[in-house]
Each structure stands twice: as structure tokens, then as C-alpha cells.
Biopython code that builds the backbone (N, CA, C, O; Angstrom):
import numpy as np
from Bio.PDB.StructureBuilder import StructureBuilder

atoms = [
    (1, "MET", "N", (104.648, 107.550, 58.792)),
    (1, "MET", "CA", (103.390, 107.757, 60.103)),
    (1, "MET", "C", (104.499, 108.442, 61.313)),
    (1, "MET", "O", (105.717, 108.524, 61.469)),
    (2, "SER", "N", (103.276, 108.851, 62.015)),
    (2, "SER", "CA", (103.587, 109.019, 63.444)),
    (2, "SER", "C", (103.965, 108.124, 64.833)),
    (2, "SER", "O", (103.496, 106.986, 64.795)),
    (3, "ASP", "N", (104.433, 108.325, 65.574)),
    (3, "ASP", "CA", (105.339, 107.668, 66.468)),
    (3, "ASP", "C", (103.531, 106.653, 67.149)),
    (3, "ASP", "O", (103.204, 105.471, 67.257)),
    (4, "ALA", "N", (102.967, 107.785, 67.383)),
    (4, "ALA", "CA", (101.402, 107.187, 67.743)),
    (4, "ALA", "C", (101.148, 106.148, 67.377)),
    (4, "ALA", "O", (101.268, 105.193, 68.145)),
    (5, "PHE", "N", (100.627, 105.957, 65.834)),
    (5, "PHE", "CA", (100.254, 105.871, 64.612)),
    (5, "PHE", "C", (100.363, 104.501, 64.672)),
    (5, "PHE", "O", (99.510, 103.621, 64.780)),
    (6, "LYS", "N", (101.778, 104.470, 64.569)),
    (6, "LYS", "CA", (102.783, 102.855, 64.825)),
    (6, "LYS", "C", (102.105, 101.991, 65.932)),
    (6, "LYS", "O", (101.571, 100.889, 65.811)),
    (7, "SER", "N", (102.274, 102.840, 67.147)),
    (7, "SER", "CA", (102.539, 102.351, 68.381)),
    (7, "SER", "C", (100.486, 101.629, 68.802)),
    (7, "SER", "O", (100.009, 100.694, 69.446)),
    (8, "ILE", "N", (100.012, 102.632, 68.065)),
    (8, "ILE", "CA", (98.139, 101.832, 67.507)),
    (8, "ILE", "C", (98.308, 100.877, 66.578)),
    (8, "ILE", "O", (97.894, 99.795, 66.995)),
    (9, "GLU", "N", (98.811, 100.825, 65.331)),
    (9, "GLU", "CA", (98.893, 99.901, 64.752)),
    (9, "GLU", "C", (99.520, 98.551, 65.512)),
    (9, "GLU", "O", (99.002, 97.509, 65.915)),
    (10, "LEU", "N", (100.660, 98.985, 65.513)),
    (10, "LEU", "CA", (101.459, 97.771, 66.637)),
    (10, "LEU", "C", (100.197, 96.682, 67.697)),
    (10, "LEU", "O", (100.137, 95.454, 67.762)),
    (11, "GLY", "N", (99.564, 97.455, 68.212)),
    (11, "GLY", "CA", (98.578, 96.983, 69.378)),
    (11, "GLY", "C", (97.708, 96.497, 68.523)),
    (11, "GLY", "O", (97.634, 95.275, 68.656)),
    (12, "LEU", "N", (96.880, 96.990, 67.543)),
    (12, "LEU", "CA", (96.638, 96.159, 66.988)),
    (12, "LEU", "C", (96.812, 94.528, 66.061)),
    (12, "LEU", "O", (96.164, 93.482, 66.119)),
    (13, "LYS", "N", (97.657, 94.834, 65.481)),
    (13, "LYS", "CA", (97.968, 93.544, 65.245)),
    (13, "LYS", "C", (98.388, 92.745, 65.813)),
    (13, "LYS", "O", (98.474, 91.659, 65.241)),
    (14, "GLU", "N", (98.925, 92.873, 67.396)),
    (14, "GLU", "CA", (98.892, 92.155, 68.549)),
    (14, "GLU", "C", (97.551, 91.030, 68.865)),
    (14, "GLU", "O", (97.446, 89.812, 69.004)),
    (15, "ALA", "N", (96.583, 92.273, 68.885)),
    (15, "ALA", "CA", (95.526, 91.863, 69.772)),
    (15, "ALA", "C", (94.503, 90.936, 68.253)),
    (15, "ALA", "O", (93.722, 90.019, 68.511)),
    (16, "LEU", "N", (94.653, 91.234, 67.377)),
    (16, "LEU", "CA", (94.279, 90.119, 65.863)),
    (16, "LEU", "C", (94.920, 88.927, 66.021)),
    (16, "LEU", "O", (94.281, 87.900, 65.793)),
    (17, "SER", "N", (96.483, 88.836, 66.497)),
    (17, "SER", "CA", (96.958, 87.706, 66.802)),
    (17, "SER", "C", (96.735, 86.640, 67.597)),
    (17, "SER", "O", (96.735, 85.413, 67.496)),
    (18, "HIS", "N", (96.485, 87.733, 68.685)),
    (18, "HIS", "CA", (96.277, 86.844, 69.937)),
    (18, "HIS", "C", (94.651, 86.207, 69.822)),
    (18, "HIS", "O", (94.153, 85.183, 70.291)),
    (19, "ALA", "N", (94.155, 87.179, 69.078)),
    (19, "ALA", "CA", (92.395, 86.566, 68.935)),
    (19, "ALA", "C", (92.342, 85.734, 68.153)),
    (19, "ALA", "O", (91.367, 84.983, 68.148)),
    (20, "SER", "N", (93.469, 85.576, 67.145)),
    (20, "SER", "CA", (93.271, 84.407, 66.488)),
    (20, "SER", "C", (94.727, 83.284, 66.737)),
    (20, "SER", "O", (95.308, 82.850, 65.742)),
    (21, "GLY", "N", (95.065, 83.012, 67.760)),
    (21, "GLY", "CA", (95.845, 82.007, 68.615)),
    (21, "GLY", "C", (97.220, 82.190, 68.236)),
    (21, "GLY", "O", (98.041, 81.396, 68.696)),
    (22, "VAL", "N", (97.597, 83.097, 67.480)),
    (22, "VAL", "CA", (98.860, 83.193, 67.280)),
    (22, "VAL", "C", (99.702, 84.039, 68.187)),
    (22, "VAL", "O", (99.699, 85.269, 68.229)),
    (23, "ALA", "N", (100.415, 83.223, 68.899)),
    (23, "ALA", "CA", (101.321, 84.175, 70.136)),
    (23, "ALA", "C", (102.288, 85.091, 69.360)),
    (23, "ALA", "O", (103.000, 84.505, 68.545)),
    (24, "MET", "N", (102.488, 86.849, 69.504)),
    (24, "MET", "CA", (103.300, 87.573, 68.629)),
    (24, "MET", "C", (104.132, 88.342, 69.362)),
    (24, "MET", "O", (105.192, 88.749, 68.888)),
    (25, "GLY", "N", (103.632, 88.700, 70.935)),
    (25, "GLY", "CA", (104.480, 89.478, 71.702)),
    (25, "GLY", "C", (105.511, 88.627, 72.209)),
    (25, "GLY", "O", (105.435, 87.404, 72.092)),
    (26, "ASN", "N", (106.396, 89.160, 72.724)),
    (26, "ASN", "CA", (107.949, 88.785, 73.975)),
    (26, "ASN", "C", (106.852, 88.226, 75.048)),
    (26, "ASN", "O", (105.809, 88.770, 75.410)),
    (27, "VAL", "N", (107.399, 86.996, 75.438)),
    (27, "VAL", "CA", (107.633, 86.446, 76.757)),
    (27, "VAL", "C", (108.671, 86.344, 77.296)),
    (27, "VAL", "O", (109.316, 85.324, 77.051)),
    (28, "HIS", "N", (109.253, 87.377, 78.259)),
    (28, "HIS", "CA", (109.862, 87.146, 79.069)),
    (28, "HIS", "C", (110.446, 86.326, 80.807)),
    (28, "HIS", "O", (110.118, 87.017, 81.771)),
    (29, "LEU", "N", (110.981, 85.416, 81.053)),
    (29, "LEU", "CA", (110.805, 84.373, 81.844)),
    (29, "LEU", "C", (111.798, 85.265, 83.228)),
    (29, "LEU", "O", (112.680, 86.061, 82.904)),
    (30, "ILE", "N", (111.538, 85.027, 84.463)),
    (30, "ILE", "CA", (112.269, 85.651, 85.243)),
    (30, "ILE", "C", (112.332, 84.283, 86.112)),
    (30, "ILE", "O", (111.404, 83.499, 86.314)),
    (31, "GLU", "N", (113.885, 84.189, 86.649)),
    (31, "GLU", "CA", (113.871, 83.039, 87.361)),
    (31, "GLU", "C", (114.074, 83.881, 88.868)),
    (31, "GLU", "O", (115.236, 84.244, 89.053)),
    (32, "LEU", "N", (113.285, 84.165, 89.748)),
    (32, "LEU", "CA", (113.609, 84.438, 90.995)),
    (32, "LEU", "C", (114.103, 83.411, 92.353)),
    (32, "LEU", "O", (113.446, 82.417, 92.662)),
    (33, "PRO", "N", (115.234, 83.790, 93.015)),
    (33, "PRO", "CA", (115.411, 83.412, 94.252)),
    (33, "PRO", "C", (114.248, 82.986, 95.118)),
    (33, "PRO", "O", (113.182, 83.598, 95.171)),
    (34, "GLU", "N", (114.568, 81.770, 95.864)),
    (34, "GLU", "CA", (114.072, 81.443, 97.317)),
    (34, "GLU", "C", (114.060, 83.067, 98.092)),
    (34, "GLU", "O", (115.074, 83.738, 98.285)),
    (35, "PRO", "N", (112.938, 83.388, 98.385)),
    (35, "PRO", "CA", (112.931, 84.719, 99.060)),
    (35, "PRO", "C", (113.116, 84.430, 101.178)),
    (35, "PRO", "O", (112.444, 83.779, 101.978)),
    (36, "ASP", "N", (113.914, 84.995, 101.273)),
    (36, "ASP", "CA", (113.959, 85.413, 103.081)),
    (36, "ASP", "C", (113.148, 86.046, 103.131)),
    (36, "ASP", "O", (113.379, 87.216, 102.826)),
    (37, "VAL", "N", (111.855, 85.712, 103.499)),
    (37, "VAL", "CA", (110.266, 86.184, 103.661)),
    (37, "VAL", "C", (110.898, 87.253, 105.406)),
    (37, "VAL", "O", (111.146, 88.458, 105.394)),
    (38, "GLN", "N", (110.961, 86.693, 106.170)),
    (38, "GLN", "CA", (111.570, 87.224, 107.377)),
    (38, "GLN", "C", (112.492, 88.217, 107.520)),
    (38, "GLN", "O", (112.380, 88.964, 108.492)),
    (39, "ALA", "N", (113.380, 88.372, 106.744)),
    (39, "ALA", "CA", (114.202, 89.392, 106.242)),
    (39, "ALA", "C", (113.749, 90.602, 106.156)),
    (39, "ALA", "O", (113.846, 91.696, 106.712)),
    (40, "ILE", "N", (112.760, 89.621, 104.525)),
    (40, "ILE", "CA", (112.133, 91.109, 104.130)),
    (40, "ILE", "C", (111.211, 91.353, 104.348)),
    (40, "ILE", "O", (110.564, 91.752, 103.379)),
    (41, "ARG", "N", (110.514, 91.310, 105.627)),
    (41, "ARG", "CA", (109.871, 92.101, 106.510)),
    (41, "ARG", "C", (110.524, 92.505, 107.513)),
    (41, "ARG", "O", (110.010, 93.558, 107.890)),
    (42, "ALA", "N", (111.571, 92.165, 108.280)),
    (42, "ALA", "CA", (111.786, 92.784, 108.790)),
    (42, "ALA", "C", (112.450, 93.731, 108.197)),
    (42, "ALA", "O", (112.897, 94.486, 109.060)),
    (43, "CYS", "N", (112.782, 94.117, 106.976)),
    (43, "CYS", "CA", (113.435, 95.567, 106.609)),
    (43, "CYS", "C", (112.541, 96.284, 106.628)),
    (43, "CYS", "O", (112.875, 97.389, 107.055)),
    (44, "THR", "N", (111.448, 96.201, 106.349)),
    (44, "THR", "CA", (109.852, 96.507, 106.610)),
    (44, "THR", "C", (109.803, 97.891, 108.260)),
    (44, "THR", "O", (109.336, 99.019, 108.419)),
    (45, "GLY", "N", (110.521, 96.967, 109.065)),
    (45, "GLY", "CA", (109.757, 97.135, 110.097)),
    (45, "GLY", "C", (108.562, 96.746, 110.316)),
    (45, "GLY", "O", (108.196, 96.902, 111.481)),
    (46, "LEU", "N", (107.658, 96.196, 109.458)),
    (46, "LEU", "CA", (106.616, 95.882, 109.996)),
    (46, "LEU", "C", (105.928, 94.608, 110.877)),
    (46, "LEU", "O", (106.510, 93.535, 110.721)),
    (47, "SER", "N", (105.079, 94.602, 111.536)),
    (47, "SER", "CA", (104.830, 93.518, 112.398)),
    (47, "SER", "C", (104.552, 92.387, 111.655)),
    (47, "SER", "O", (104.710, 92.605, 110.454)),
    (48, "GLN", "N", (104.055, 90.812, 112.016)),
    (48, "GLN", "CA", (103.516, 89.708, 111.097)),
    (48, "GLN", "C", (102.563, 90.305, 110.511)),
    (48, "GLN", "O", (102.459, 90.513, 109.302)),
    (49, "ALA", "N", (101.579, 90.703, 111.652)),
    (49, "ALA", "CA", (100.188, 91.221, 110.988)),
    (49, "ALA", "C", (100.065, 92.460, 110.008)),
    (49, "ALA", "O", (99.421, 92.451, 108.959)),
    (50, "ASP", "N", (100.703, 93.404, 110.460)),
    (50, "ASP", "CA", (100.967, 94.763, 109.683)),
    (50, "ASP", "C", (101.202, 94.396, 108.474)),
    (50, "ASP", "O", (100.515, 94.998, 107.649)),
    (51, "PHE", "N", (102.187, 93.345, 107.901)),
    (51, "PHE", "CA", (103.443, 93.260, 106.698)),
    (51, "PHE", "C", (102.212, 91.997, 105.726)),
    (51, "PHE", "O", (102.246, 91.829, 104.507)),
    (52, "ALA", "N", (101.290, 91.321, 106.653)),
    (52, "ALA", "CA", (100.514, 90.633, 106.167)),
    (52, "ALA", "C", (99.449, 91.464, 105.447)),
    (52, "ALA", "O", (99.522, 91.427, 104.219)),
    (53, "ARG", "N", (98.488, 92.196, 105.975)),
    (53, "ARG", "CA", (97.971, 92.636, 106.023)),
    (53, "ARG", "C", (98.233, 93.808, 104.358)),
    (53, "ARG", "O", (97.472, 93.844, 103.391)),
    (54, "SER", "N", (99.490, 94.587, 104.541)),
    (54, "SER", "CA", (99.873, 95.898, 103.250)),
    (54, "SER", "C", (100.343, 94.340, 101.847)),
    (54, "SER", "O", (100.902, 94.565, 100.774)),
    (55, "ILE", "N", (100.014, 93.283, 102.212)),
    (55, "ILE", "CA", (100.703, 92.229, 101.109)),
    (55, "ILE", "C", (99.518, 91.370, 100.297)),
    (55, "ILE", "O", (99.557, 90.683, 99.276)),
    (56, "GLY", "N", (98.086, 91.851, 101.540)),
    (56, "GLY", "CA", (97.154, 91.156, 100.869)),
    (56, "GLY", "C", (97.060, 89.894, 101.348)),
    (56, "GLY", "O", (96.072, 89.324, 100.885)),
    (57, "VAL", "N", (97.875, 89.048, 102.299)),
    (57, "VAL", "CA", (98.026, 87.713, 102.381)),
    (57, "VAL", "C", (97.492, 87.607, 103.998)),
    (57, "VAL", "O", (97.677, 88.517, 104.806)),
    (58, "LYS", "N", (96.832, 86.400, 104.304)),
    (58, "LYS", "CA", (95.984, 86.323, 105.721)),
    (58, "LYS", "C", (97.364, 86.054, 106.923)),
    (58, "LYS", "O", (98.232, 85.568, 106.198)),
    (59, "LYS", "N", (97.688, 86.098, 107.711)),
    (59, "LYS", "CA", (98.739, 86.782, 108.713)),
    (59, "LYS", "C", (99.282, 84.536, 108.970)),
    (59, "LYS", "O", (100.314, 84.097, 109.477)),
    (60, "GLY", "N", (98.582, 84.061, 108.622)),
    (60, "GLY", "CA", (98.978, 82.460, 108.967)),
    (60, "GLY", "C", (100.058, 82.059, 107.743)),
    (60, "GLY", "O", (101.099, 81.428, 107.924)),
    (61, "THR", "N", (99.466, 82.680, 106.176)),
    (61, "THR", "CA", (100.045, 81.942, 105.239)),
    (61, "THR", "C", (101.786, 82.982, 105.318)),
    (61, "THR", "O", (102.757, 82.579, 104.678)),
    (62, "LEU", "N", (101.829, 83.751, 105.839)),
    (62, "LEU", "CA", (102.958, 84.530, 106.357)),
    (62, "LEU", "C", (103.536, 83.687, 107.156)),
    (62, "LEU", "O", (104.629, 83.236, 106.814)),
    (63, "LEU", "N", (102.888, 83.239, 108.518)),
    (63, "LEU", "CA", (104.125, 82.355, 109.342)),
    (63, "LEU", "C", (104.585, 81.401, 108.304)),
    (63, "LEU", "O", (105.772, 81.548, 108.013)),
    (64, "ASN", "N", (104.040, 80.587, 107.755)),
    (64, "ASN", "CA", (104.270, 79.376, 106.730)),
    (64, "ASN", "C", (105.026, 79.699, 106.278)),
    (64, "ASN", "O", (106.046, 79.011, 106.263)),
    (65, "TRP", "N", (104.971, 81.176, 105.514)),
    (65, "TRP", "CA", (106.296, 81.332, 104.598)),
    (65, "TRP", "C", (107.667, 81.601, 105.672)),
    (65, "TRP", "O", (108.681, 80.905, 105.615)),
    (66, "GLU", "N", (107.515, 82.521, 106.455)),
    (66, "GLU", "CA", (108.514, 83.002, 107.419)),
    (66, "GLU", "C", (108.984, 81.516, 107.748)),
    (66, "GLU", "O", (110.207, 81.594, 107.869)),
    (67, "GLN", "N", (108.623, 80.338, 107.928)),
    (67, "GLN", "CA", (109.152, 79.111, 108.917)),
    (67, "GLN", "C", (109.229, 78.408, 107.763)),
    (67, "GLN", "O", (109.328, 77.185, 107.869)),
    (68, "ARG", "N", (109.212, 78.798, 106.899)),
    (68, "ARG", "CA", (109.812, 77.920, 105.566)),
    (68, "ARG", "C", (108.816, 76.510, 105.386)),
    (68, "ARG", "O", (109.306, 75.524, 104.836)),
    (69, "ARG", "N", (107.459, 76.483, 105.862)),
    (69, "ARG", "CA", (106.177, 75.317, 105.617)),
    (69, "ARG", "C", (105.960, 75.031, 104.529)),
    (69, "ARG", "O", (105.793, 73.961, 103.944)),
    (70, "ARG", "N", (105.968, 76.922, 104.005)),
    (70, "ARG", "CA", (105.393, 76.578, 102.440)),
    (70, "ARG", "C", (106.254, 77.798, 102.013)),
    (70, "ARG", "O", (106.842, 78.475, 102.857)),
    (71, "SER", "N", (106.311, 78.041, 100.787)),
    (71, "SER", "CA", (106.828, 79.131, 100.223)),
    (71, "SER", "C", (105.487, 79.776, 99.311)),
    (71, "SER", "O", (104.441, 79.253, 98.926)),
    (72, "PRO", "N", (106.040, 81.137, 99.169)),
    (72, "PRO", "CA", (105.329, 81.635, 98.307)),
    (72, "PRO", "C", (105.833, 81.502, 96.686)),
    (72, "PRO", "O", (106.986, 81.341, 96.286)),
    (73, "ASP", "N", (104.530, 81.628, 95.852)),
    (73, "ASP", "CA", (104.767, 81.427, 94.197)),
    (73, "ASP", "C", (103.859, 82.656, 93.335)),
    (73, "ASP", "O", (103.008, 83.415, 93.799)),
    (74, "GLY", "N", (104.311, 82.567, 92.081)),
    (74, "GLY", "CA", (103.831, 83.624, 91.114)),
    (74, "GLY", "C", (103.473, 84.979, 91.851)),
    (74, "GLY", "O", (104.280, 85.517, 92.610)),
    (75, "PRO", "N", (102.732, 85.288, 91.694)),
    (75, "PRO", "CA", (102.438, 87.054, 91.938)),
    (75, "PRO", "C", (103.008, 87.549, 93.494)),
    (75, "PRO", "O", (103.624, 88.605, 93.636)),
    (76, "ALA", "N", (102.825, 86.995, 94.167)),
    (76, "ALA", "CA", (103.487, 86.987, 95.862)),
    (76, "ALA", "C", (105.115, 86.707, 95.616)),
    (76, "ALA", "O", (105.856, 87.096, 96.519)),
    (77, "ARG", "N", (105.553, 86.242, 94.785)),
    (77, "ARG", "CA", (106.768, 85.939, 94.960)),
    (77, "ARG", "C", (107.628, 86.898, 94.316)),
    (77, "ARG", "O", (108.821, 87.015, 94.592)),
    (78, "VAL", "N", (106.777, 87.850, 93.122)),
    (78, "VAL", "CA", (107.664, 88.896, 92.351)),
    (78, "VAL", "C", (107.193, 90.284, 93.583)),
    (78, "VAL", "O", (107.962, 91.208, 93.851)),
    (79, "LEU", "N", (105.902, 90.137, 94.137)),
    (79, "LEU", "CA", (106.249, 91.329, 95.240)),
    (79, "LEU", "C", (107.157, 91.357, 96.341)),
    (79, "LEU", "O", (107.965, 92.195, 96.743)),
    (80, "LEU", "N", (106.749, 90.017, 96.791)),
    (80, "LEU", "CA", (108.530, 89.737, 97.666)),
    (80, "LEU", "C", (109.621, 90.269, 96.819)),
    (80, "LEU", "O", (109.967, 91.043, 97.712)),
    (81, "ALA", "N", (110.273, 90.468, 96.085)),
    (81, "ALA", "CA", (111.179, 90.235, 95.440)),
    (81, "ALA", "C", (111.188, 92.045, 95.154)),
    (81, "ALA", "O", (112.180, 92.774, 95.122)),
    (82, "LEU", "N", (109.593, 92.468, 94.955)),
    (82, "LEU", "CA", (109.906, 93.911, 94.681)),
    (82, "LEU", "C", (110.850, 94.595, 96.110)),
    (82, "LEU", "O", (111.898, 95.235, 96.198)),
    (83, "ILE", "N", (109.787, 94.036, 97.160)),
    (83, "ILE", "CA", (110.059, 94.557, 98.714)),
    (83, "ILE", "C", (111.451, 94.507, 99.143)),
    (83, "ILE", "O", (112.142, 95.371, 99.682)),
    (84, "ALA", "N", (111.739, 93.201, 98.758)),
    (84, "ALA", "CA", (113.224, 93.021, 98.863)),
    (84, "ALA", "C", (114.482, 93.813, 98.688)),
    (84, "ALA", "O", (115.455, 93.863, 99.441)),
    (85, "ARG", "N", (114.253, 94.482, 97.437)),
    (85, "ARG", "CA", (114.759, 95.685, 96.848)),
    (85, "ARG", "C", (114.532, 97.057, 97.173)),
    (85, "ARG", "O", (115.399, 97.903, 96.955)),
    (86, "ASP", "N", (113.024, 97.440, 97.863)),
    (86, "ASP", "CA", (112.840, 98.556, 98.370)),
    (86, "ASP", "C", (111.332, 98.559, 99.042)),
    (86, "ASP", "O", (110.170, 98.662, 98.649)),
    (87, "PRO", "N", (112.173, 98.351, 100.524)),
    (87, "PRO", "CA", (110.818, 97.982, 101.520)),
    (87, "PRO", "C", (109.962, 98.913, 101.555)),
    (87, "PRO", "O", (108.876, 98.739, 102.108)),
    (88, "GLN", "N", (110.267, 99.955, 101.029)),
    (88, "GLN", "CA", (108.947, 101.107, 101.563)),
    (88, "GLN", "C", (107.621, 101.215, 100.256)),
    (88, "GLN", "O", (106.669, 101.989, 100.355)),
    (89, "ILE", "N", (107.855, 100.194, 98.989)),
    (89, "ILE", "CA", (107.241, 100.538, 97.614)),
    (89, "ILE", "C", (106.209, 100.341, 97.805)),
    (89, "ILE", "O", (105.654, 101.398, 97.503)),
    (90, "VAL", "N", (105.179, 99.382, 98.260)),
    (90, "VAL", "CA", (104.114, 99.051, 98.889)),
    (90, "VAL", "C", (103.082, 100.266, 99.373)),
    (90, "VAL", "O", (101.963, 100.481, 98.906)),
    (91, "GLN", "N", (103.972, 101.237, 100.771)),
    (91, "GLN", "CA", (103.193, 101.993, 101.073)),
    (91, "GLN", "C", (102.860, 103.055, 100.385)),
    (91, "GLN", "O", (101.745, 103.577, 100.349)),
    (92, "ARG", "N", (104.288, 103.549, 99.561)),
    (92, "ARG", "CA", (104.660, 103.731, 99.044)),
    (92, "ARG", "C", (103.525, 104.333, 97.305)),
    (92, "ARG", "O", (103.068, 105.419, 96.948)),
    (93, "MET", "N", (103.511, 102.953, 96.714)),
    (93, "MET", "CA", (103.033, 103.390, 95.349)),
    (93, "MET", "C", (100.867, 103.265, 95.914)),
    (93, "MET", "O", (99.906, 103.450, 95.166)),
    (94, "LEU", "N", (100.852, 102.863, 97.588)),
    (94, "LEU", "CA", (99.684, 102.605, 97.402)),
    (94, "LEU", "C", (99.009, 103.685, 98.611)),
    (94, "LEU", "O", (97.954, 103.489, 99.213)),
    (95, "ALA", "N", (99.825, 104.725, 98.753)),
    (95, "ALA", "CA", (99.376, 106.146, 99.786)),
    (95, "ALA", "C", (98.511, 106.785, 99.114)),
    (95, "ALA", "O", (98.789, 107.017, 97.937)),
    (96, "GLY", "N", (97.204, 107.261, 99.665)),
    (96, "GLY", "CA", (96.501, 107.993, 99.030)),
    (96, "GLY", "C", (97.070, 108.946, 98.206)),
    (96, "GLY", "O", (96.354, 109.701, 97.549)),
]
sb = StructureBuilder()
sb.init_structure("model")
sb.init_model(0)
sb.init_chain("A")
sb.init_seg("    ")
for serial, (resi, resn, name, xyz) in enumerate(atoms, 1):
    if name == "N":
        sb.init_residue(resn, " ", resi, " ")
    sb.init_atom(name, np.array(xyz, "f"), 0.0, 1.0, " ", f" {name:<3s}", serial, name[0])
structure = sb.get_structure()
């Protein structure tokens, strides 16, 4: 069997397992530390308004994160972790 066939076969088995309610895939739990949003934004060189716009949140949300009144979670926390490692990742990935 070719590698392509094996990949397709595995995908079909996973789809059938999922449809029947049986989990077959691997789930990896990733623990992310509390982000220092102000420091992450500073590394990008963007204003609060521009940074908020670039990650798809309201400026008020960003202010709450920076002042630690609220904490980002879920996808926002993952995105901030990526930006902390590579401050230009959003601009590069979304460039025309």
C-alpha cells in the first residue's frame, strides 16, 4: 500500500470512529503561562489600537488584558503565545 492510501485509510477510520462517538485521535494538552500582554504588544511595535485590530479584539479588551483586569483565554492565549515567540507572525501570515 502507498503512503497516500495509508493516510486516506487512517483518515476514514478516524472519521468513522468520530461519527460513532469513539475518540481515536490523540489530544495534546498544552499549558500556557499567563501572558504579559503589554510586553508582547511592545515587542510588535504596534499601538494598542493597531495591535487589537491585528488580533481581532476590541481595544477595550486589550486594555483589560494589559491592566490585568481580565485574562485572555482559549485561542487568544495561543495567539499571544505565538506572537511572544515571533512578534511579526501575524503580519507575515496575513500579508496579501
